[in-house]
C-alpha positions in Angstrom: 21.7 11.0 -21.1 20.8 8.0 -23.2 21.3 5.7 -20.2 19.1 8.0 -18.0 16.4 8.0 -20.7 16.6 4.2 -20.9 16.3 3.9 -17.1 13.3 6.2 -17.3 11.5 3.5 -19.3 12.9 0.4 -17.7 12.3 1.4 -14.1 8.5 1.9 -14.5 8.3 -1.4 -16.4 10.2 -3.1 -13.7 7.9 -1.7 -11.0 4.7 -2.7 -12.9 6.0 -6.3 -13.5 6.9 -6.7 -9.8 3.4 -5.4 -8.9 1.7 -7.8 -11.3 3.7 -10.8 -10.0 2.9 -9.9 -6.4 -0.8 -9.6 -7.2 -0.8 -12.9 -8.9 1.0 -14.7 -6.1 -1.3 -13.2 -3.5 -4.6 -13.9 -5.3 -3.8 -17.3 -6.8 -1.4 -18.8 -4.3 -1.2 -17.3 -0.8 -4.8 -16.4 -0.2 -6.2 -19.7 -1.6 -3.8 -21.6 0.7 -5.4 -19.7 3.7 -8.9 -21.0 2.8 -7.8 -24.5 3.6 -8.0 -23.7 7.3 -11.5 -25.0 8.1 -11.3 -24.1 11.8 -11.8 -20.3 11.2 -15.2 -18.8 10.9 -16.1 -17.5 7.3 -16.4 -13.9 8.3 -13.2 -13.8 10.3 -11.2 -16.2 8.3 -7.5 -15.2 7.8 -8.0 -15.5 4.0 -10.8 -12.9 3.9 -9.2 -10.5 6.3 -5.8 -10.7 4.5 -7.5 -10.4 1.1 -9.2 -7.1 2.2 -6.0 -5.8 3.6 -4.0 -6.6 0.5 -6.5 -5.0 -1.8 -6.5 -1.9 0.4 -2.7 -1.7 0.2 -2.6 -2.4 -3.5 -5.3 0.2 -4.3 -3.3 2.9 -2.4 0.0 1.9 -4.1 -1.5 2.0 -7.6 -3.7 5.0 -7.0 -0.9 7.2 -5.6 1.4 5.9 -8.4 -1.0 7.1 -11.0 -1.5 10.5 -9.2 2.3 11.0 -9.0 2.4 10.7 -12.8 -0.8 12.7 -13.3 0.1 15.6 -11.0 3.2 16.6 -12.7 4.9 19.7 -11.4 3.9 22.8 -13.4 6.2 23.9 -16.2 7.3 27.5 -15.3 9.0 27.9 -18.7 5.6 28.4 -20.3 5.1 31.7 -18.6 8.7 32.9 -18.8 10.8 34.1 -21.7 13.8 31.9 -21.2 15.0 31.6 -24.7 15.2 28.6 -27.0 16.7 25.3 -26.2 17.2 23.2 -23.0 20.7 24.5 -22.5 19.6 28.2 -22.4 16.9 27.4 -19.8 19.3 25.3 -17.7 21.9 28.1 -17.7 19.4 30.7 -16.9 18.1 28.8 -13.9 21.5 28.0 -12.6 22.5 31.7 -12.8 25.4 31.1 -15.2 24.0 33.4 -17.9 22.2 35.9 -15.6 23.2 35.6 -12.0 20.6 38.0 -10.7 17.7 36.2 -12.4 18.1 32.7 -11.1 15.0 31.4 -9.3 15.4 29.7 -5.9 14.2 26.2 -5.6 13.7 26.0 -9.3 15.2 23.4 -11.6 15.2 22.5 -15.2 14.9 18.7 -15.7 16.4 17.5 -19.0 14.5 14.2 -18.8 11.1 15.9 -18.4 12.1 19.0 -20.4 10.4 21.4 -18.1 11.1 23.9 -15.4 9.7 22.9 -12.0 9.3 24.9 -8.8 10.2 23.5 -5.4 11.9 20.6 -7.3 12.9 17.6 -5.1 14.2 14.9 -7.5 13.4 13.0 -10.6 11.9 9.6 -9.8 12.8 7.0 -12.5 10.2 4.5 -11.2 7.4 6.9 -12.1 9.3 8.6 -15.0 8.3 12.0 -13.5 9.7 14.8 -11.5 8.7 15.1 -7.8 7.8 18.7 -6.8 5.3 20.8 -5.0 2.2 19.2 -6.6 2.9 15.5 -6.2 5.1 15.3 -3.2 2.3 14.0 -0.9 1.2 11.3 -3.4 4.9 10.3 -3.8 5.3 9.8 0.0 2.0 7.9 0.2 3.2 5.7 -2.7 6.5 4.9 -0.9 4.7 4.3 2.4 2.1 1.9 1.0 4.6 0.1 -1.2 6.7 -0.7 1.8 3.6 -1.9 3.7 2.5 -4.1 0.7 6.0 -5.6 0.5 6.0 -6.3 4.3 2.6 -7.9 4.0 3.7 -10.1 1.1 6.9 -11.0 2.9 5.1 -12.2 6.0 2.5 -14.1 4.1 5.1 -15.6 1.8 7.2 -16.8 4.7 4.1 -18.4 6.2 3.4 -20.2 2.9 7.0 -21.4 2.6 7.1 -22.6 6.2 4.1 -24.8 5.5 5.1 -25.9 2.0 8.7 -26.9 3.1 7.8 -27.8 6.7 10.3 -25.4 8.1 10.3 -22.9 10.9 11.4 -19.2 10.9 11.6 -19.1 14.7 15.4 -18.7 14.4 16.2 -15.3 12.7 19.1 -16.9 10.9 16.7 -19.3 9.1 15.7 -16.6 6.7 19.3 -15.6 5.8 20.3 -19.2 5.2 17.1 -20.0 3.3 18.4 -18.7 -0.1 21.7 -20.7 -0.3 20.0 -23.8 1.0 17.1 -23.5 -1.4 19.5 -23.0 -4.4 21.3 -26.2 -3.6 17.9 -28.0 -3.2 16.6 -26.6 -6.5 19.6 -27.8 -8.6 19.4 -31.2 -6.9 15.7 -31.5 -7.9 14.3 -31.4 -4.3 12.7 -28.0 -4.7 9.9 -27.1 -7.2 10.4 -24.2 -9.6 7.5 -22.1 -8.2 8.7 -22.6 -4.7 12.1 -21.4 -5.6 10.5 -18.4 -7.4 8.5 -17.6 -4.2 11.7 -17.7 -2.1 13.4 -15.3 -4.5 10.4 -13.0 -4.3 10.8 -13.0 -0.5 14.2 -11.3 -0.7 13.0 -9.0 -3.4 10.1 -7.8 -1.2 12.5 -7.3 1.7 14.8 -5.2 -0.4 12.1 -3.1 -2.0 10.2 -2.7 1.3 13.3 -1.5 3.2 14.3 0.9 0.4 10.8 2.5 0.2 10.6 2.8 4.0 14.0 4.4 4.2 13.2 6.8 1.4 9.8 7.7 2.9 11.4 8.5 6.3 14.1 10.6 4.6 11.5 12.6 2.7 9.5 13.1 5.8 12.6 14.4 7.6 13.2 16.9 4.8 9.6 18.1 4.9 9.8 18.7 8.6 12.8 20.9 7.9 11.1 22.6 5.0 13.7 21.4 2.6 13.9 19.4 -0.6 16.6 17.1 -1.8 17.5 19.6 -4.6 17.9 22.4 -2.0 20.1 20.2 0.2 22.3 19.2 -2.8 22.7 22.9 -3.9 23.1 24.2 -0.4 20.1 26.6 -0.8 19.0 28.4 2.3 15.3 27.8 3.3 12.8 30.0 5.1 12.6 29.3 8.8 9.1 28.0 9.6 7.6 25.6 12.1 7.4 21.9 11.3 3.6 22.1 11.5 3.5 24.7 8.7 5.9 22.6 6.6 3.7 19.5 7.0 0.5 21.5 6.2 2.1 22.8 3.0 2.6 19.3 1.7 -0.3 17.3 3.2 -2.9 19.9 3.7 -5.3 20.3 6.6 -7.4 17.2 5.7 -4.4 14.9 5.7 -6.2 12.0 7.1 -8.3 11.5 4.0 -5.2 11.5 1.9 -3.7 8.9 4.2 -6.5 6.4 3.8 -7.4 6.8 0.1 -5.4 8.0 -2.9 -6.8 11.5 -3.7 -5.3 14.5 -5.4 -4.1 17.5 -3.4 -6.3 17.0 -0.3 -6.9 20.3 1.5 -3.5 21.8 0.5 -3.5 25.5 1.1 -0.5 25.9 -1.3 -2.4 24.2 -4.1 -5.6 26.3 -3.5 -3.6 29.5 -3.7 -2.0 28.4 -7.0 -5.4 27.4 -8.5 -6.7 30.9 -7.7 
């Protein structure tokens, strides 16, 4: 438990540091290098267009990240007489103390110290549980994080190709870039900031692929009307159409939530709970 609590602090700090480094590289290194192209018109210059795109992606990443933390799943233990202590609540929900009273799709998180309905998993990078209230913001956070990493990867490769006078036309050039750069760095032929950018390229690739895969996996579970916790416990789910499952998470006005980070856009489920 101590390791998990430590990870609950280190993971958000790691994410915020990576986000800050990415923002600094984009604003003070990649985008200024694009302004050197004098052949492009000012309004349609690659630097301006990319700057707008990067700010749009960054705003959605940070906005949905904040909303995931702000929209914590409701604590059901406040309205239930579960007894005192985390162990009592956990045993009650698992049915080990009272088999007939266990609630389906309900889980007690020892890290958050609360009972959540339609629990999916505990996200260490946000330090919060993912449930019925913040699932949509979490998916948007994963989606835009993967897009921001892809954008930084492409622009970073373009910068390195110009700085080192190399071409990425051969797909193997990217995979051989790191070992070749390490040997050049220790021999003094490569600058420190250039080596740092190359290391960030591989980091953006790893984070982008992980977030994209996690986003696709969550979408598949939503289409099935399941959560990761239900799959892990083997809990049966109510048979519904995939449209109803999507509407429950994203709401009817899903397009607004796709473009800007907003809280619970048009979710029928959330409106019923507020009533």
